[in-house]
C-alpha angles and dihedrals in degrees: 000000000000112000122227089242088065095048119122128250093262092058091049091049091052092050092050091048091053093047092049090047094048096040098042096083091055092045091051091047088055092045092053093045092056094045123101124235092255094049090052093055099034100047127307118232122234090232123070120239098249090183089066096050091121089059088081093071090051087087089075090061094045092097096256121115092240091150091054092046091053088048090053091050090051093051093048094046095046094045090048090049095049099046093041094052092040087058100032098055092053094044094047093046092050096046090051103042103028099062102155105055121116114261096022091128094044093050089049092051091045091056091048092045092060087070091056095067120069117234093239092060090060098045096097097049089040091052092048091051094046092051089054090049097045094244099126117116090015133113092221089065091055090050091054094048094049090045091056090059103034099044099068090054090051092046092056093047092053094041090056089049093049089049088060094055111094111248091219090072088062093043090056093051090049092052086055086060099256115154121235098259093051087050091051098044102036102028115029099026098058088051094057095041095117089058091046087053092049090051090049088057094051094047094043092054090045088059098037092054093047111148116131097057091042092053091054104031101040120072100166112078092211088067098052117120115235094261091059091039092055091059090059090069089070104095132192096248107013139022122197100226098186091051092046094050091042091055090042089053093049087049094049099046098069091051091049090049092049092049093050092050095049090042091062090053091049091052095045087049095052093048101040094082099228094185115060124194 
C-alpha cells in the first residue's frame, strides 16, 4: 500500500485545501472574537489580534451563565450518548443475530422510519406527552427526546458492524460454554468497538448541538444548553459580535476536542486487526 509520505504533490495539495476549508470557519470565529468593535465595523483584518487572546474569556464575566449553559450541554450530550449506545448495541446485535423472530422487519423499518420525520413536525405531540409526564423544563426530557432520534442511527451503524463479524467466532465461544451475554459483551462488542465509537460521535454531537427541543421544552434560562443560550445574545437593536463569537468559540472547542480524542480510538480500532486468521 502506498504510504502518505510517498504521495504526489497533487494529493498533498488536496489535503491542504481540505484542511483550510474545514478549519477556516473556526479560524474566522477566533479572528472575530479577538477583534474590537471598531475593527469589526471599519474593516476586519485577516490576522487575529493575538495580543487580545485573553479577551475570549471575558464572556464569562459578561453577566450571562455561560458556564452553566456549557454544563447543561455536557449533561444533555453525555446522557444522549449513554442511553443511545446502551439501547443501540442491544438493538443492533438483536437485529443482526436474531433473524427469525416475528416483527423483525417491522422493528427495523420503525427504526428507519424515525429518520423520515423532521423533529419540528413532532414538537407539538412531544410537548403534550412531556407535559403529561412532567418532563417539561428539565434536562432529562431533552436527553430522552434526543435519544429517540439518535438511537436508531446508532443501532443501524452497530447492526452493520455486527453483520461483518463472522458467526463462527460466536459459535466457537458457545462451544466453550460461554453464555449469550458473555459472547455479546466480551467477544462481539470488542470487535465492533470502532463502530460503537463512530456511533458515540454521532449521538454526542446530536445532544451537544441541541436547540429545537430546548427552545420549546425549557422555560428556565438557567437550564438552557449553550446552543440555546448563544441565541439569546442576539438583540433587537444591537448584537455584541465579539461576545457572541467568543461564546461560540468556547462552545465549539470541547466538541472538537471530543471528536479528535474519539477519532484516534476509531483509527486505532480499525488498524489493530481484531480478527486474526
